[in-house]
C-alpha positions as CSV (number, residue, x, y, z in Angstrom):
1,M,40.8,-74.6,-78.1
2,T,43.7,-75.1,-75.7
3,T,44.3,-78.7,-74.8
4,A,45.7,-80.0,-71.5
5,N,49.0,-80.8,-73.2
6,D,49.2,-77.2,-74.5
7,M,48.6,-75.9,-71.1
8,K,51.3,-78.1,-69.6
9,I,53.8,-76.9,-72.2
10,N,52.8,-73.3,-71.5
11,I,53.3,-73.8,-67.8
12,I,56.7,-75.5,-68.3
13,N,57.8,-72.6,-70.5
14,I,56.8,-70.0,-67.9
15,V,58.4,-71.9,-65.0
16,S,61.6,-72.5,-67.0
17,G,62.1,-68.8,-67.2
18,I,62.0,-68.3,-63.5
19,N,65.3,-68.2,-61.6
20,D,64.2,-67.0,-58.2
21,V,64.3,-69.9,-55.8
22,N,61.6,-68.4,-53.5
23,K,59.2,-68.1,-56.4
24,L,59.9,-71.6,-57.6
25,E,59.4,-73.0,-54.0
26,K,56.0,-71.2,-53.8
27,I,55.0,-72.6,-57.2
28,Y,56.0,-76.0,-56.1
29,R,54.0,-75.8,-52.9
30,D,51.0,-74.5,-54.8
31,I,51.2,-77.3,-57.3
32,E,51.8,-79.9,-54.6
33,G,48.7,-78.7,-52.7
34,I,46.6,-78.8,-55.8
35,T,47.6,-82.3,-56.9
36,S,47.3,-83.8,-53.4
37,N,43.8,-82.5,-52.9
38,S,40.8,-84.5,-53.8
39,N,38.4,-81.5,-54.3
40,D,38.8,-81.4,-58.1
41,G,42.2,-79.8,-57.9
42,I,41.3,-77.1,-55.5
43,N,42.9,-77.0,-52.1
44,L,40.3,-75.5,-49.8
45,S,42.4,-75.8,-46.7
46,K,45.0,-73.4,-48.0
47,K,44.6,-69.7,-47.3
48,S,43.8,-67.5,-50.3
49,N,46.4,-65.1,-51.9
50,L,44.4,-62.2,-50.5
51,E,45.3,-63.4,-47.0
52,D,48.9,-63.6,-48.0
53,A,48.8,-59.9,-48.9
54,I,47.5,-58.7,-45.6
55,V,50.0,-57.0,-43.3
56,K,49.5,-55.6,-39.9
57,I,48.8,-51.9,-39.8
58,R,51.3,-49.8,-37.8
59,E,49.7,-48.2,-34.8
60,G,50.0,-44.5,-34.0
61,V,50.7,-43.4,-37.6
62,T,49.0,-40.2,-38.6
63,Y,47.4,-39.5,-41.9
64,Q,50.0,-36.8,-42.5
65,Q,52.9,-39.3,-41.8
66,I,51.4,-41.7,-44.4
67,L,51.2,-38.9,-47.0
68,E,54.8,-37.9,-46.3
69,E,56.1,-41.5,-46.5
70,Q,54.3,-42.0,-49.8
71,N,55.6,-38.7,-51.2
72,Y,52.0,-37.6,-51.9
73,K,51.6,-34.5,-53.9
74,P,48.0,-33.3,-54.3
75,I,46.8,-32.0,-57.7
76,N,43.8,-29.8,-58.3
77,F,41.3,-30.3,-61.1
78,T,42.8,-27.5,-63.3
79,E,46.3,-29.1,-63.2
80,F,44.8,-32.5,-63.8
81,R,42.9,-31.2,-66.8
82,K,46.0,-29.6,-68.3
83,L,47.9,-32.9,-68.0
84,A,45.0,-35.0,-69.4
85,D,44.6,-32.6,-72.4
86,Q,48.2,-33.3,-73.3
87,I,47.7,-37.0,-73.8
88,E,47.6,-38.0,-77.4
89,W,45.1,-40.9,-77.7
90,E,45.5,-43.5,-80.4
91,H,41.8,-44.3,-80.4
92,S,38.6,-42.3,-79.9
93,L,36.5,-42.7,-76.8
94,D,33.9,-44.5,-78.9
95,E,36.5,-47.0,-80.0
96,L,37.7,-47.6,-76.5
97,L,34.2,-48.1,-75.2
98,A,33.5,-50.5,-78.1
99,I,36.4,-52.7,-76.9
100,L,34.6,-53.2,-73.6
101,D,31.6,-54.7,-75.2
């Protein structure tokens, strides 16, 4: 069982390895928000990470333009099957499914 002190040490080790000032500032703001909140360590007034990921969609962009920008190359089932058959699996399907249980 992981204790609070173990978690603190793990967090310190992870943060010590980060050299990006922007990432460290974000971590600092997140921790500051958690510790200053009285709702059991959860800052409900802060927007979720999902909201941080939302960007505005460009208007007037066609589906074809998106495909070209993403360098999309379609593949049919036969081509997919050939590639899939070339994969050398370390485990059988039954072993992989057993891991999910």
